[in-house]
N, C-alpha and C positions, 0 to 999 in steps of 0.2 A: 564263241568267235565273235570278232568286231565285224562290223559291216563293211561295205565299199566306201573307199575314200580315196581320191584322186584328184590331183591339180589339173586344171584345164587351161586357165589364162591367168596372167598377173598384169594389172595396168596401174599407171600412176598419172594423177591429175597435176599437170604443170603448166602454168600460165593459161588455164581455163581450158585445156585440151587433154583428152585421155590419151594415152599410148604406152605399150608394153610389148609382151612377147606371148607366144602361145605355148602351153606346157602339156597339152593334151597327147600324151602317147605312153605306151607301157615302159619305154625307156627314153627318157628325154635328156639328151647329152648336150650340155652347154660347153662348147669347146672354147674356153674363154681364158685369156692371158691376164697379166697384171694390167689394173686400170680398165677393165671392160665392165667392172660392176657386178662379177660372179656373187661375191658374199652379200653385196647390197641387198639383190633381190631375194636371195635366200631368207636374209634377216627380216625383209620388210614381208615376205608372204607369212611367215609366222606371227609377225607384229599384227598383221591385219586380222589374223585369227584371235587375237587378245592376249598374246605372250608378251610378258613384262621384262624377261631377262635378255631379250635381243637388244643388240645396239644399232641404232640407226646412224648412217653416216651424214655428214655435212650435207651431201647434194639432196638427200632427203629432208632433211631438217630446214634447209635454205630454200630450196625449189619447191618441193612437193607440197600440195595442200591436201591430198587423200590418196589412199592406196586401196586398191579393190583387187580381190583374188575370187577367181570362180573354180568351184571344186564340185564334184560329183560325189553323192551318196545315195544309199538305197531309196531315201526320200525324195531324190530328184536333183536337180543341178541348183546350187546355191551360189550366192554372191555374199562377200563379206567386204564392206566397205569401213574404212577406217578414217574419221576426220582427225588429221593431226592436231588441228587447232583445240577441239573439244575432247580428244582422246575417247571417243566414243564410237562404238562399231554398230552398224546397221546391217542386219541379215535378211536377205531377199530370197525365197525360194522361187527360181524363175519356172519351175514346172508346175507348181499348186498357186503362185502369186501371194503366198503367205509372207508377211512383213513382221518381223520381230522389232519391236521399239529399240530405240538406241540404247545399247548397253555400255557401262563404262569398263574401260581397260583395268583401272584401279578403283574398284567400288568402294564405298563407304559401308558402314555397319548395316546389314539388312539387305543390301542391293545384290542384284544378280550379276555376275562377272560376264564379260564377252567370252572369256576363255573356257567358262563353265559351258556355255552355249555351244561352242565348237568342240567341246570333249563329248558332248551328247551326240553331235553329229557323227564322231568318229566311233560311238557305240561304248565310250568309257565313261564310267560314273565319275562325277566330281564328288570328292570325299573331304570332310573335314572331321578328324578324331582326335582323341588324346594321343592316339599312336603316331599320328602324322597327318598330312594332306595329299590329295591327289589333284594336281592342278594342270593347267597347259603346259606350265613351263616343267613341271616334274616329268609328263609325258614327252615333252619336246626333246629331251635328251635321248630317247629311245626311237625316235622317228626322224631326227634331224642331227647329223654329224657336223657340227660347227667346224669351220677351218682351225680357230684358234683352240679347239679341244682336241683336235685330231691326234696330236703328239703328246697330250696330257693326260688328266685324270680322266676316267672312264665316264663318270656322270657328271663333269664339269663342277660348278659351283652349287649345286642342290644339295639341301641339308641331308644328311645321312637317314633320319627319321622319316623326313617326306618321301626320300627315294627307295627306302625299304617297303614301305607301304606301296608305292607305285609299281614297284617290281612284283610285289605279290598279287596285286590286283590285275596288273596287264598279263602277266603269265599264268595266271588262274590259280594262284597258290594260296590266296586268301579264303580259308575255310570258315565261312560265317557260322556253321553249326559248332565247329570245334571252338571258335572264339566265344559263342554265346554260351556253351557249356563251360568253357573256362571262367567266364563272368559269373555264372551261376554256382559253380564250384568254390569260387572265391566268396561270392556273397553268403552260400551256405556254411561255408568254414567259419567266415565272420560271425554268422548267427550263432553257429554251435558254440563258438568261443565265448559270446556274449550271454549264452544259456548258462554255460558252465561257470563263468565268473559270477553270475547272479546266484546261481546254487551255491557256490561257495561263499560268498558272502553272507546269503541266508543263514547257512549252516554255522559260520562263524558267529553270527548275531545270536544263534540259538544257544550256541556253547557258552555266552555270556551269562545266560539264564540258568545254566547248570543241567541243560538237555532235558527239560521236564517232558513228561509223557501226556497223552490226551487226557488220561485219568487224573494226573497232576494238576492240570490246567482246568479241568472241570470242577475239581476239589477247590481250587483257589478261586475261581469265578464264583463258586456257590458261596464261600465265605465272605467274600468281598461284597457280594450282591446282598446278603443277609445285614452286614454292617452298614452298608448303604441306606437299606430299608429302615434299619432302626434308629439311624441318625435322621432320616427323613422324618419317622414317627415322632421322635423327640422334638424336633424343630416344629413340627405341626402343633404338638400339645403345648409347648413353650409358648408358640404365637398364641394359641388359645387364652393360654392363662394371663399372658401380657395384654390381649385385648380387653380382659376383665379389669386387671389391674390399673390399666391406663384409664380406663372409665372411672374407676374409683379415683385416681390420682387428677382426673380432669375436674370432677366433681370439687375436691380439696383445693385444687387451684383456683377455681371460680370463686370458691367460698373465701379463701385467702385475698384474691382479688376484690370480693366485695369488702372485705374488712379493710383493706388499703383504702377503698373509695370512702369507708366510713372515717378512716383516719384523716383523709382529706377533707371530708365534711366537718368533723369535730376540729380540726386546726382552723378551718375558716370560721366557724362559730367562735373559737377562741379569740380568734384576731378581731371580730366584730366586737366582742365582749369588752376587749381591751381598748378598742376604739371608742366605745360607748363610755367607759371608765374616764377617758380623757375629758368628754364633755363634762361628766358629772364632776370630776376634780375642778374643771373650771366653774362650773355652777357653785359648787361649795365654796371655792375662794371668793367668788362674788359675793355671795351670801354673807360669809364672814366679814368682808370688808364692809358691807352695808350695815350688818350688825355692829360692828366697831364704831361706824359713823353714827349710828343712832345712839349707841351708849354714851358717845362723846357728846352728842347733841342733848341728850337727856341729863347728862351729868352737871350739877350746879356749877356757875362760874365761880371760880375762886381767885382769878387774877384778871387783871385788866389786859386787855389785847394790846393796849397801847404802851403802858408802863411796865406791864409785868409785875405790878406789886399786889401783895394780897389785898383781897377786898373784904375779908371776914371781920375786919375792925370798924368798918364804915356802919353808920346808924342814920335814920331818919323815919319819916312817917310814910305809911303806906308803901306798898311794893314800889321799889326803886330799881332803877337800872344798876346792875352792878358796876357799869362803866361810867355812865354819865350821871349817875345818882339822881336822876330825875324820876318822878312817879311814872310807873308803868302798869297800867290797869290791864293789859293782855298777857301779863306773866303767867297766870293761872292757865289760861287757856293753851298758852304755847308749851306748857310744862306737861299738861295733859296730853296734848298732840304728840310731844316728843316721847312720852311715856308709852302711848299706844304704838307709836312707829318702831320704839325700841322693842316692843313685845312681838311685832310683827317680824321685825328683822331677826329676833331669836328663833322665833318659830320657822322662818325660812330657813334660817342656818341649820336648825334641828332638821327639816325636812331634806335639806342638801345632804347632811350627813347620814341620814337614814337611807337616801337614794344611793349615794356613794357606797355605803355598807351593802345595800343590795347589789349594785352593781359589781362590788369586789366579790361578793358570794358567787354571782353568776359567772363572772370570768374564772373564779377558782374551780367552778363545777365543770365549765367548758375546758379547762385545762386538764382537769382530771379525767373527763370523758375523751379527750384527745390521748392522753396517755393510756388510758384502758384500752382505746381502740388500737393504738400502736402495739401495745402488749398482745392484744388479741391477734392482730394481724401477723407480728412476729411469730407468735406461738402457732397460728394456722400454717404460715410458712414453713416454720421448722417441722411441723407435722407432715406435711407435704413432700418435703426434702427427706425426711425420714422415712416416709412411705415408699419413695422413690428408691432410696438407698437399701431398704430392706426387702422390698417385693418386687421393684422393676429392674433395677440394674444387675442384680445376680441372673434374673430370667434372661435378660438381654445377653449377658455373657455367655449363659449357658446355651442360648440360642445360636449365638456366633460359632461357639464351639461345635455344636450339633450340625451347623451349616459346613463349617470347615472339615468336621470328620465326614460329613455326607460327601463333600467334594473331593476329598482325598479317597474315599473309598470308591467313588464312581471313577476316579482316575485310574485307580490301581484295577478296577473292574474292566476298563477300557484297554488298560495296557495287557491284562490277561487275554482279554478278547483279540488284542493285535497280535499277540504271541500265538495264540490258537490258530489265527487267520495265517500267520508266517508258518506255522507246522503244515496247514493246509497247502499254502503257498510252496513250501519245500517239496510236497509231494508232487504238485503241479510242475514246478521247476525240474523235478528228476525225471519226470515223463517227458517234458519238453526238451530237456537236455538230451535225452536218450534218443528222441525222435530227431530232433535237429542234427546230433552227430551220426545217426544212421543215413538221414538225407545227405549229409555232406559227404559221407562215404560213397553213397550210391553215385551221386553227381560226379564225385572225384573219379570214380572208376568208368562212368560213362565219357568223361572228358579225356581220361587216358586212353579209352578205346578210340575215341574221335581223333584224338591228337596222333595216336598211332596211325590211324588210317590217313591222317593229313600228312604225317611224315613220310607215309609209304607214296603217297600221291606226289608229294615234293620230290621224293627220291627218284620216282620214275620220270617226272617231269625234268628234273635236272638232268637225268641221264639222257633223254631225248634230245634237250637242248644241246648237251655236251656233245653228242653224235653230230647234230646238224652243225655245231660251230666246228667240229673237227673236220667235217667233210668239206666246209668252206676255207678254214683258215690254214690247213696244211697244204692244200694245192696252190695256194697263193706264194708259199716259199717252203718246198718241200726239203731243202737242203739244210733250213735254218729252224724249222719247225718240226720237232719229233712228236710232240703230242699237245693237244689243244682241248681245254675242258672248261665247264663253268662251276665255279665254286658253289658248292650247296648251300652256304650260309648266306653269302653276299650276293648271288647270282653274277658276280663279276667274272670276265674272262681271265683264263690262266693259260700261259704258252710255256711249253716245257716245265710244266708243274710250278711256275712263278708267276707272281702278280704282275700287273702293269707297274706297280711302284717299283718292283725288283728289276724290271725290265727298263728302267728309265734311261740307261746309259744307251740303250739300242733304240733309237727313235724309230727306226725302219720297222722294227717288230710292234712298237706300240701303235704305229698307224695302221699296220696289217691287222692288229688284233682289233682295233677300232671298226675298221671298215667290215672285217669278218663278223664281229659282234652284230653291227647294225643289219647285214645280210642275214644274220642267223634270226635277228626278230623278224624280218620280213618273211622268212621261210615258215617260222613258227606261226605267224599270223595266218599263212595260207595252209598250213597242213595241221595244226594241233587245234583241236575244237575249244579247249578252255582257255586259248589265248585270246586277249582282248585288244591286241594292238591292231591299227590299221594297216590295209596291205598297201603301204606307202613308205618310202624311205629317199630323204633327200641327203645327198652325200655331197659336202661343198669341199673340194680340194682335199679329197682323203689322202693324196699321194705326196703332199709336201713334204712329209717325214722320210721319204724313202731315199732322198740324197740323189747325187747327180752321177755321171759316168755310166759305163756299160752295166754295172751292177744295178745302179738305180734304174735304169731303163728297163733291164731285165725283171726286176721286181714289180715295176709299174705295170708292164705287159702282162705279167701274171695276174696281179690284182684285177686290172680291167677285164681281162678274160674271164676270171671267177665272177666278176660283176655281171657281166653280158650273158653267161651262162645260167645265172639266176633269176634273169628275167623272164617274165611269163605275161600272158594276155590279161590274167585276172590280178595284176598288181601292177605297182608303177615305181619306177626309180628314177629320180631327178638326180642327175650326175654333172658335177662342174669340175672339169679338169682342163688342163693346158694341152694334155696329150689327145690324140685320137685313139678310138677303140680299135684294139686289134682283131676283133670280130665284129660282124654286122647281126645282132640279135634280130629275132622278128619283132617288129613293132618300133624299131629304132626310127627316132626324129632327133637328127644332129645339127646344131647350126654352130658356126664360129663367130667368134666376137674378139674384139681388142679395143685399144683406145680409140681408134678411129670408127669402130662399128661396136658401139657399147650396147649392153643389153637393155638401157633404157634409151631408145633411139632419139627421143625428143627433148633429153636433157639440154640446158644450155652448155655450151662448148667451153666457156670460161670457167666452169666449175670443176673442181679437181676431186679426187677421191673416189670415183667410182669404181 
């Protein structure tokens, strides 16, 4: 049951001055005609509490700076002051002095709303769930009958999902245990479905392998393990053999490299020998030139250098010059010298020929040595290549095959282990699927029981609400209303077993149904412990749809009489009508207002729309 909530006062800040009216009474009747501001003060009262669906009239928007309402709760007396410029509300507990920081009417993400704080003072939890929301605006339609909704839809413009949740919360029909069990049952069924799907997929995967048994997998695992071990042993053996042959090959490669070095050295020696031959050839040519010159010098002159005639026919005494035919005593000495020079030239030429012959032999030997070194290097390289081809390459290929075989065997072994693990997993999945399925069944049964209890509670609550609604609605128009009840699914009122939508052509019955529904909510808040609605109702011009004339006056008197009879000292009804109450209930406080005596007394008279 919700706690105490009653309006005490409503004031407006206009031109720096506060003014308003007193609302403190179990039955506060505002006998107000057109232009007196009856709808304005009701809209502004809930706007000050943080409601966003109310409509503020021009007199409020143009003249008013702030709105303040004073209300009583079990926590004490509170005031809520709405700053129209900033759209923030300040709450003050006049009993304890507690002040709540300014709260926005329309909060941004993460902020606390002023309407949520007001709901807490009413004893109603503000909720935001996937099923809907409980806000000040959804609760508003259950405690405030707006004039423009009196002859229309039951719950105004509130969304269906939000209103359904609000009705369940406010009338005590929201079974948290059943909802929790429902969520648990849904989650358990989802887990059971996932486990069954996993089991099915694992079984299908096992069928691809031919449904092997544990013994089959053990034998296959042993076979692949032996094959992997054999390949590993072969690989290690080949690695050892390769290490030995690689050592031999390294030695032969080193020997071949040394032979190649010898080839280089022999080539260099051959080049040097050929370079030396060039000098010897040059020396031999010079020697031969000198020998030819000496031979020419030592040869007797037979012709005159001048006339080139033969000199053999000339005669005379003593040695004569062959040219000038004069006596020449130095001829023997020169002849002897020339003979000696000729002998030396021949000897030098012979030595040059001998040296050249020796140089040629050395060059030939160097060339032969180079050729032999090349042949040896080629032979050793060929031997190393042959050794690689015969001893190393086959073993490397065998080692590669052994490694590949080992890898393949290991892969098959791991696959067998995985299939073995899948077999174990299937057993676990079977146990898990059975457990989750059993759990889902158990939770579903528990939810069914809780749902049955919740349905029974809903049935009894709706039955009690229907009785209260009938006791209130039928006396309002006994000649027109034969039956009145509350729809078990929507919690909306029904008159003569017809919904308000079906009664749309009879505005009088719709208005009566609205008024009766709000009085039913008030009585339920007083008498039903599970109901969380505040014991307060604000009815703004609920009789506008009853029509005029004697019939309308008769219906209005009947409705007002029922309203007065439903008043009590532990609740509050704020009623705005142009008619006077036909009876005076205990705790009645009634005041008359019109365009000359507006409900906002200090509003500027030039403003319209009050």
